[in-house]
C-alpha positions, 0 to 999 in steps of 0.5 A, a space after each residue: 690234668 695229672 702230672 708227675 716227675 722223678 729225679 734220678 742220677 745217671 750212673 756208669 751203668 747207664 753209660 753206653 758210649 765212649 766218654 760215659 755218654 748215656 744212650 738215648 734209649 735210657 731216657 725213653 725208659 724213664 719216660 715209660 716209668 713216668 707214663 706208668 705212674 701217670 696211668 696208675 694215678 689216673 686209671 689205677 692200672 699200669 696200662 700199655 705204651 702204644 706209640 711215641 709220636 715225637 722224640 727229640 734228643 736235644 743235649 747229651 747226657 752223661 754218667 753222673 748227670 742228675 735228671 728231672 723227668 716230667 710227664 703229663 696227661 694232655 688228652 684223654 679218650 675212652 682208652 687212650 691217654 695222650 702224654 707229653 714228657 720232658 727230661 732236664 739236666 739239673 746237676 752235672 759233674 765238674 771234674 775240673 774242680 775235683 773228682 767228686 765235684 758237681 755243679 747245680 745248673 743255674 737253669 735246667 737244660 732240656 735234654 729230651 722231649 717226647 709225646 706219646 699215647 698210652 692205652 688202658 683197656 676199659 675193663 682195667 680202668 678202676 678209678 672214678 674220674 671227676 
């Protein structure tokens, strides 16, 4: 099935709470971007996000963290596309070593996972499936 990933650094603009904590809604926004790319690759159209069936916030994300966000289509119906998403923290600031220091994590840390369904209306599906 089709998969995709993006890497992005969380900025102070993404921080919403004290201590530069990033709002969980920002992660859902990233999952939406991944879903859009998956639909474009599969159907040739952005489609529509219908619903999340699972959202789990597993670890905190802060300004300065680098995330790798992945998604895949796991089931295809006539118009629906079931998808699964994961966001991993891969780099984090390390101010204890200096104000510009950062650490590449030995193991990526799963910070959020989700599942959801997107829909591409039949008249918008323009790619031939093999």
